[in-house]
VOPATOR-621572 format. One record per residue: x, y, z of N, C-alpha, C, O, CB in turn; residue in one letter. Coordinates in steps of 0.001 Angstrom, whole numbers, plus 500000, padded with zeros to 6 digits. Glycine has a CB too. Layout:
! residues N
XYZXYZXYZXYZXYZa...
//
This chain:
! residues 274
500726498823500028500164499940499778500963501443500050501454501704501148499016499789500501m501000502094499247501772503328498865501725504064499971502758504524500455501278504118497685p500471504279500534500233505186501847501101504456503026501828505221503660498447505267502313y501115503475503293501898502763504366503367502602503910504273502642504743501259501320504687l503567502450502814504997502600502696505466503857502876506531503982503480505453502189501526d504798504978502410505548506229503046505662506539504320506677507039504806505098507286502667e504419506205505073504646506101506728505854505431507257506564505886508154503506505309507397l506089503956506432507025503451506976508879504219506687509646504534507597506713502004506477r509075504303505643509903505376505167510105506484505921511285506730506173509484505807504081e509048507429506474508960508382507374509587508297508615510374509111509098507837508577507559g509126507107509166509584506721510587511130506013510810511613505757511912508474505664511116l511756505773509539513151505459509306514077506315509548514235507417509023513371505140508177r514752505757510423515634506924511595517525506495510953517867505471510363515256506199514113l518048507200511189519727507248510778520315507356512436519680507768513407520290508980509560e521277507009512413522081507032513588522366508940513573522780509664512668523690505811513375a521862509309515212522096510407515407520533511719515201520378512825515718523355510470514450g519785511062514393518487511869513956518030511960515109518357511154515981517432511290512937d516873513334515408516333513622516677515162512628516539515063512390515336515948515233516964p514337512020517150512850511958517393512095513338517439512397514081518374512610511243518729i511028513822516423510242514734516525509123514588517122508934513372517134510075515124515599m508154515168517690506661515056518062506052514180517048505620513051517280505887516481518100d506046514756515948505466513834514512505786512380514707504924511560514390506285514298512929w506851512003515159507637510668514849506394509856515395505714509103514698509326510374515717w506189510115516747505187509804517072503999509012516902503663507839517065505080510380517101y503260510581516339502197510366515889502080509644514753500972509119514645501704511308515814d502924509406513763503031508973512531503392507461513010502964506639512199504102509834511576d503978506958513971504274505570514855502718504936514844502207504050514160504949505925516732l502283505660515746500500505267516087499969505298514980499360504239514830499526506282517033v499877505896514178499191505668512694499221504475512128498312503717511791499741506435511676e500681504372512043501274503400511227500815501808511925500551500836511216503012503731511197y500787501792513447500684500620513989499020500263513820498554499148513584501298500683515503l498211501622514024496607501678513703496063500767512507495276499824512583496199503218513300e496654501268511455496397500935510136497248499291510076496935498659509067497044502299509008h498113498663510887498324497024510601497308496353511449496878495245511128499914496391511034l496855497045512645496192496422513295494891496418513048494146495473513306496427496660514269e494503497652512450492893497304512056492406497510510104491249497470509685491799498713513180k493343497667509463492812497903508054494231496973507306494681497200506183492609499937507565n494724495950508240495405494639507339494557494012506735493400494431506754496119493549508050g494910492756505984493960491806505563493129491082506432491973490710506235494529490972504914a494122490859507798493500490203509180494004490913510132495202491198510130493810488696509516v493316491238510924493296492406512157493926491116513420493829489902513237491158493301512589d494545491767514648494631491183515615494036489809516109494437488672516354494397491954516169y492369490832516129491559489530516716491202488568515451490108488019515583490003490029517549a491710488338514580491495487261513483490520487565512448490139486764511593491057485991514071g490042489074512608489046489260511375489788489659510250490848490284510254487915490336511594y488892489084508905489535489798507759488983490636506996487874490403506515489957489094506977a489709491850506728488933492937506264489684492873504558489520493755503715489184494563507369h490267491981504420490183492336502769490858490738502328491186489900503168491401494074502132g490968490553500847491357489524500278492599489045500811493608489740500921491386489730499031d492469487479501236493825487005501572494255485997500043493566485196499412493743485989503265i495849486528499814496039485905498660497211485594498707498040486423499082495738486513497588i497686483932498224499324483363498337499931484442497126499398485043496194499597481260497825p501474484344497711502060485027497162502505484234495469502903484802494452503079485410498213e502341483313495620502574482481494421501264481292494295500592480863495234504184481718494605q501159480966493007500192480182493116500335478753493305501321478278492744499561480394492206d499520477855494024499692476474494704501141476102495460501895475131495410499467475393493552a501141477065496010502520477284496869502238477134498696502776476315499441503146479098496453l501478477944498978500721477833500289499973476549500956499782475618500174499758478740500156l499636476416501965498587475535503083497790476177503613498127477227504160499111474883504232n496763475837503615496121476598504554495451475316505785494502474540505668494871477631503645l496491475554507004496376474220507853497200473024507764498049473177506886495205473707507662g497274471884508341498114470392508057497157469644508196496086469984508699499352469859509019l497410468609507794496723467301508101496850466965509713496148466027510091497431466073507172s497616467582510644497545467410511997497236468534512477496650468401513551498608466928512584s497392469771512104496375470795512577495271471702511573495376472762510957497243471785513267k494340470853511729493212471331510995492327472700511363492130472929512557492363470243511032r492032473201510811490473473929511033489380472955511606489368471823511122489810474491509502f488335473302512711487529472672513006486471472861511600486170471919510868487161473053514410k486136473861511468485206474270510505485262475081509655485710476098510186484396474556510871q485047475278508485484943476425507205483627476565506470483016475648505922485982476064506003t483281477818506531482249478374506185482085479084504481482734480118504316482160479298507285h481573478765503717481543479586502624480607479280501545479955478248501388482744479641502134s480647480580500659479239480475499907479575479724498853478890478769498486478523481833499414v480815480151498200481177479544496853482207478814497323482782479229498330481565480501495622y482684477473496635484130477032496655484627476457495496483862475642494980484377476110497650g485556476620495005486440476281493513487636475460494009488621475919494588487106477829492585y487355473902493628488745473529493525489190472505492556488385471751492009489146473113494723f490468472471492337490869471396490814490518469864491495489966468982490836493074471461490157d491017469656493231490903468071493575490451468232495067490720468992495998492494467074493391t489654467176494854489029467213496426489209465856496941488774464881496328487321467615496550v489947465750498238489668464161498949489152464831500131489295465966500586491160462919499299k488227463341500656487563463716501956487189462297502150487109461476501236486269464903501958a486967462063503404486681460694504023484986460855504316484538459712504222487726460393505596t483987461707504597483076462302504711482465463381504037483234464045503343483194462455505502s481010463807504066480590464558503942479087464888503690478390463886503529481251464760503429g478574465846503636476986466117503876476662467411502975477224468480503216476583466451505646a475720467270501909475158468318501294473809468497501623473091467563501267475302468224500002f473206469506502249472146469259502209471276470349501450470116470548501811471880468978503395t471809471014500457470721471350499328471264470839498421470636469798498231470324472749498959q472290470926497507472353469966496371473982469874495841474804470653496324471274470531495105e474331469004494955475392468718494349475775468650493458475392467541493087475663468176494465l476471469158492517476681468836490987477779468602490528478690469327490930476328469702490188t478024467795489784479506467017489023478991467513487485477897467453486923479708464749489228v480226467996487109479813468712485521478920469262485311478577469309484129479640468045484493q478279469798486097477140470800485376475736469920485966474623470444486016477277470862483243g475958468792486308474740467801486538474568467839487749475619467864488390474846466382486140k473397467857488486472899467373489633472933465987489969472382465131489277471766467727489691k473644465717491144473818464482491759472626464140492814472500464939493742475198464499492431v471869463192492768470812462814493686471707462352495360472699461652495565469849461339492820l471041462915496048471381462433497561470381461407498402469233461228497993471446463762498450k470821460809499477469813459796500125468748460914500221468880462134500123470295458962501726d467684460168500434466234460844500556465475461417499680464248461376499590466206461711501283e466612462219498719466184463113497660464344462480496771464137461342496350467790463050496422d463587463371496751462705462823495970463079462621494381463958463316493871461586463607496162p462437461735493710463114461526492245461703461509491795460973460719492394464222460034491835i461142462279490790460395462881489642460532462044488408461560462083487732460889464303489342h459598461355488133460216460849486885459842461624485571460149461163484471459819459397486717i459123462896485724459230464085484469460692464470484884460992465153483905457933465648484521a461378464476485384462586465199485501463419464624484158463983465456483448463349464918487050t463486463327483842464033462679483129463439462068482308464181461461481536464609462133483587f462181461939482098461210461059481137461665461443479713461785460565478858459468461412481345y461914462706479451461683463543477918463615462714477454463863462354476303461474466255478129a464463462615478387465980462740478113466027460831477861466528460272476885467138463627479784y465339460133479076465168458760478743464439457714477397464613456604476896464592458537479761a463408459098477226462314458330476164463135458560474436463087457890473404460333459382476274k463764459694474773464420460318473351465965459247473169466487458894472112464910462461473612q466369458955474468467337457562474221466556456302474039467196455488473373468341457237475523q465577455950474352465372454758473990464627454684472796464455453545472362464844454106474938m464130455644472141463669455820470861464842455670469713464812455204468574463003457184470834e465917456282470527467332456107469482467715454459469220468216453933468225468904456916470349q467295453884470463468127452423470840467243451580469951467804450684469320468136451813472695a465948451737469814465070451074469072465468451108467627465712450080466995463783451590469296v465551452808466909465820452878465640467143452330465372467089451629464362465673454152465204r468253452370465855469644451845466121469488450311465918469954449817464892470220452237467673d468998449698466635468723448007466647468032447857465560468522446898464964467867447306467897a467004448364464877466378448324463441467167448511462254466933447938461190465411449294463316l468141449352462459469055449567461385470237448668461568470926448388460586469475451013461304l470485448258462599471494447484462414470999445997461817471614445363460959472225447444463729n469854445617462409469503444478461690468769444680459988467834443964459630468486443761462730l469224445488459307468413445810458364467123445876458114466748445747456949468661445366457754d466434446036458886464977446231459558464691447921459187465228448759459911465008445856461543i463713448423457879463432449757458187462569450066459259461721449243459602462963450327457163p462733451648460086462219452327460944460938452325460707460195451969461622462713453426461051t460403452700459492459007452668459208459108451705457856459762451767456814458294454287458994k457788450466458594457479449155457803456658449443456770455919450376457085456825448061458592i456459449041455649455365449033454779454442448299455063454448447217455649455615448776453668e453375449068454516451801448129454899452154446720454529453014446409453706450198448619453830k451452445953455175451022444620454623452266443593454658452212442385454430450464444809453066k453665444541455077454475443662455424455183442715456530455358443196457650454927444054455108k455571441468456280455202440901457293457141440962458469458258441025457955454370439147456604v456976440937459289457986440927460244458188440291461106457539440413462144458102441661460693v459017439528460980459323438493462538460223439322464044461414439217464339460671436906461919d459310439985464642459570440874465871460816439923466501461899440471466707458037441097467019v460618438282466845461629437813467654462674438265466970463423438901467712461665436408467931y463271438172465188464564438235465206465352439106465757466531438765465853464861438207464291s464992440341466231465759441756466572465179442309468082465542443404468511465373443051465224f463992441200469038463923441705470152465143441339471161465110442061472157462689441358470584y465785440778471160467017440465472321467657441613472000467666442484472869468088439002472213d468247441853470873468906443122470599468104444109470740468490444293471895469451443236469395y467477444761470629466564446029470916466544445977472378466881446938473071464966446002470247a466101444721472904466278444849474376467314445327475132467258446151476045466171443851474832k468343444704474650469834445128475263470063446424474979470765447101475729471090444339474695t469609446836474075470022448459473710469130449249474173469391450448474260470132448875472217q467914448759474563466929449493475514467242450119476939467257451238477454465937448579475778i467507448670477338468339448300478484469757449272478981470074449771480061468801446860478088e470261449255477916471706450059477822471142451824478173471634452570479019472572449826475829q470185452086477390469967453521476957468995453897478446468939455086478762469028453697475141a468375453035479176468028453425480271468875453455481255468643454341482077467168452892480559i469832452753481471470959453094482576471857454335481781472041455361482435472071451516482998t472101454303481175472656455563480309472387456840481064473106457598481716471918455697478797d470570456810480623470142458196481114470032458323482601470090459451483092468793458574480532a469848457065483512470232457274484910471407457453485466471313457809486640469893456464485506l472773457312484963473778457597485226473755459269484915474030460149485731474668456677484560l473414459422483731473795461002483359472755461833484198472786463063484233473620461411481552n471987461195484759471115462370485891471467462061487429470753462432488360469171462191485786l472724461296487581473318460868488868472088459817489759471998459758490985473753462425489788g471323459139488876470944458121489547471666456326489410471292455372488728469556458261489178i472410456425490048473088455053490043472353453688489875471426453354490612473740454944491256p472901452811488706472358451373488357472525450571489988473203450795490991473488450509486883a471480449520489577471978448614490594473428447520490248473833447516489086470646447730490910k473974446848491036474991446008490464474669444870489844473735444265490369475819445670491306p475205444322488771474750443120487783475803441855488061476992441660487811474845443654485998k474920441227488600475801439839488862475788439266487361474906439103486517475007438592490127l477206439029487418478180438522486218478211437226486353477477436526485655479663439033486190i479012436719487215478885435284487365479167434570488981479933435252489660479947434711486289g478822433729489429479251433252490370479560431361490579479368430519489702478349433887491178y479964431158491694480638430052492089480575429804493521481200430473494344481920430133491678s479561428515493892479217428463495059479807426853495705479611425743495209477627428774495032v480601427219497010481294425596496906482088425032496126482111423810495975480556424712496746n482825425824495541483779425421494376484735424741494588485152425434495516484317426327493753y485585423812494504486605422851495063487566423329494321487761422721493268486405421293494961s488310424345494574489326425693493596490510424539493365490862423786494273490103427622494780a490915424516492395492512423889492552493731424946492505493754425657491501492840422806491237i494710425133493429495674425760493495496044426772492154496526426080491258496549424802493825d495954428139491798496365428953490844495522428501489623496009428958488588497884428897490671m494417427753489414493765427262488107492602428228487851492281428861488857493214425672488203q491948428474486826490819429337486800489480428995487378489004427921487011490615429611485575d488877429633488115487459429272488914486653428941488101485941427936488092486765430293489702v486762430199487007485356430106485715486131429556484652487236429944484271484494431804485063f485203428285484056485733428146482502485902429006481590486961428970480963485091427473481833a485042429866481317485609430765480870485531432093481359484873432245482388485371430698479872n486149433250480760486347434476481228484923435228481617483938435051480900487157435199480181n484873435962482631484034436797482523483769438049481491484695438570480870484124437083483503l482831438339481413482670439501480231481783440426480843480600440185481083482006438992478715l482609441909481190482059442752481680481142443650480454481531443940479323483101443400482460m479623444017481185478780444429480375478595446249480337478121446912479414477550443611480785q478950446571481195479044448312481383480391448786482022480868448283483039477772448932482484f480898449718481375481950450488481794481649450810483177480488450985483547482170451672480952d482583450889483904482378451491485764483187450315486647484387450105486471480240451485486486g482638449814487306483484448741488378483270447417488310482175447035487897483211448948489810r484135446594488648483867445065488800483932445176490246484605445999490866484979443905488065a482931443990490890483129444367492427483311442443492708482466441644492303481358445491493411r484396442098493355484593440574493335484212440460494834484506441396495577486244439937492864v483522439277495360483266438743496719483676437390496679483460436626495739481815438851497183k484369437072497890484908435740498033484845435387499627485015436202500533486456435680497413m484662434481499722484790433363500944485427432132500971485201431726499831483660432943501301i486081431266501531486408430350501625486690429503503244486884430019504344487260430582500814a486609427837502807486773427300504209488082427476504836488038427629506056486499425891504241e489107427489504350490073428159504895490944429169504199490696429676503106490743427325505354s492307429472505183493177430885504761493592430691503122494378429852502682494845431064505847d493000431491502513493616431586501216494349433197500722494214434239501364492380431146500208f495057433054499549494860434265498755494290434313497533494073433269496917495897434803498569y493951435624496989493235435525495890493670436360495159494194437422495496492016435601495985g493440435837493771493931436646492702493036436818491487492266435928491126495160436107492279y493150437930490896492057438744489707493369438831488490494462439374488333491243440843490367i492382437856487752492917437819486220492453438570485302491420438143484787492781436690485622k493018439961484743492116441291484038492978441290482796494167441547482610492101443054484976f491831440858481882492066440869480406491287442432479744490080442451479503491281439271479707k492047443481479550491805444722479079491214444467477238491838443749476456493388445663479345s490124445113476918489737444568475752490758445661475211491443445066474379488051444482475304k491196447043475301491574447496474809493474447504474388494093447761473355490869448200475256e493910447062475855495506446436476161495739444876475231496809444447474800495669446019478204a494065444101475082494557442573474774495551441871475192496048441009474468494797442382473689g495977442109476353496920441108477497496157441053478546495254441856478778498443441653478054v496549439854479432496012439266480491497330440018481771498526440206481551495896437312480184e496600440287482981497583440573483958496780439933485133495604440072485469498016442212484110i497812439177485652497279438678487358497933439517488519499082439958488530497793436930487770l497072439633489390497141441087490597496823440029491760495941439220491472495624442755490427g497222439948492630496593439714494440495806440686494859496164441853494700497744439731495705m494850440441495342493865441164495907494036441216497423494646440305497981492591440621495511i493567442160498065493462442466499819495029442405500002495664441619500705492461441059500991n495552443538499112496810444104499415497903442952499406499048443262499733496733444849500797q497574441448498999499089440888499334498296439937500352498634438758500245500524442139500073g497548440133501086497540439592502488496593438327502306495579438335501607496956440744503675k497158437021503175495767435752503245494670436908503594494745438032504090495875434168504845p493319435861502956491982435930503154491620434910504255491450433715504013491257435705501863i491486435606505801491114433991506559490075433800506277489454434538505512491114433699508078k489530432613506886488606431507506386487311431930506901487088432491507974488991429994506886a486532431604506043484831432167506564484554433807506797483680434414507416484437431452508270n485788434262505957485111435914505881485232436367505076486384436542504679485415436929506568t484239436799504397483847437672503347485092438599502956485906438960503807482583438517503806w485171438918501760486232439712501213485917440533499995485984439772499029487307438867500908k485630441649499645485026442406498829486099443339498266486786444031499018483907443040499471e486264443355496663487200443970496038486764444980495207486088444298494436487897443162495425e486676445935494868486248447078493594487703447506492978488728447850493566485310448731494280d487325447309491082488330448066490303487431448462489067486328448006488769489752447150489901f488147449385488451487829450132487627487630449145485993488673448732485487488942451296487773t486544448896485419486488447993484336485878449034483165485113449967483409485512446571484710v486266448753482159485263449309480502484328447926480330484223446940481060486590449569478543n483829448199479330482585447471478737483518446419477793484323446792476940481337448633477751k483202444938478170484096444121476967485456443720477854486121442701477667484572445290475364d485677444563478683487178444076479517486691442167480249485530441810480450487572445708481403d487644441496480438487420440258481078488279440081482149489331440691482338487536439191480221e487606438908483095488149438906484309488116437791484599487076437234484248487687439622485194i489130436919485330488426435692486036489417435442487575490318436168487996488488434092484794n489072434632487959489605434329489844490640432926489882490470431785489452487813433789491146i491613433484490499492095432135491105492510432075492675492507433027493456493357431695490292k492698431366492819492837430779494565494200430153494812494755429462493957491626429418495007v494889430497496386495884429641496403495966429710498168495838430783498757497287430141495379s496193428417498883496511427181497987494860426418497445493825427083497465497594425930499101p494889425431497141493428424497496723492892424913498017493486424835499092493491422511496432s491479425452497772490312425100498792488952425532498267488737426157497229490535425831500228t488038425077499191486582425170498427486339426863498999486601427347500100485101423714499106t485780427450497859485204428807497926483844428871497155483237428080496434486224429855497325v483634430047497575482368430743497292482639432065496640483050432913497431481549430949498570s482467432593494946482752433532494433481569434336493802480944433678492970483659433172493703i481139435559494001480465436281493264481230437302492518482189437810493098479544436761493971f480848437800490909481450438784490303480248439674489905479248439055489542482356438298489172v480185441004489914479215442053490085480053442750488756481202442578488348479094442939491806y479023443544488320479666444726487172478622446069487697477399446039487561479336444171485014n479345447164488281478627448189488729478757449113487454479867449398487005479152448772490138i477385449650486788477802450592485910478091452053486476477715452216487637476824450623484908p478689453134485860478939453876486133478974454804485021479114454365483879479691453627486769e478843456234485278479180457280484428480711457408484242481173458289483517478592458527484954a
//
């Protein structure tokens, strides 16, 4: 602040300079400005913007010395990490409102969008099967020839519409094996399980004795199989459910291995996510 700079320079004394009466008045004025007109006063009240001297350099609090509460009207963050949160009014992600627990759901709010997606899915299904979208009069069409395909397309359209509106889809059971006598490091499922949606795979396992669990993952894009341990490489205790999620894309493949040989029950889900 130019005025404070002038006051500070006026207060600077060289050796032998006399101290005049005005010097004390300027000193008091300078201290009052620091106390009352600074960005933050002695009592902790802010009177102006608090701006870091360099972008992304300074911290506000530490992980071991945190502020108890923060109250703000707006917040803009590039990255957010949190262990819990409560949004009493609304939360939006990429401009779309996210539904919270106990929010009322009105079908009318997404009916038009879902209807448009379903109509497009039906048109795509017909065209892919060389069936015109407008059928000539008296022309015989075997509905069952395209029913399964259209059903899959419509279900996917509904799932996409719900996800885009922040309404989570239910996990879909992709495969399971109950009380299976698994052989050490051999695939539990005869064929790899195919993921039907972009999102997450969830593996749920239990065995009658301690064991190590492995997930064999084959990416559709990369085309290679990768074998990795779950539970951070630690043994899974007998008769204890263990669940683990990981990211997948549609048409990725997974299978399960265990070691040593034991009797296991395994359930694999695909959880759609936008």
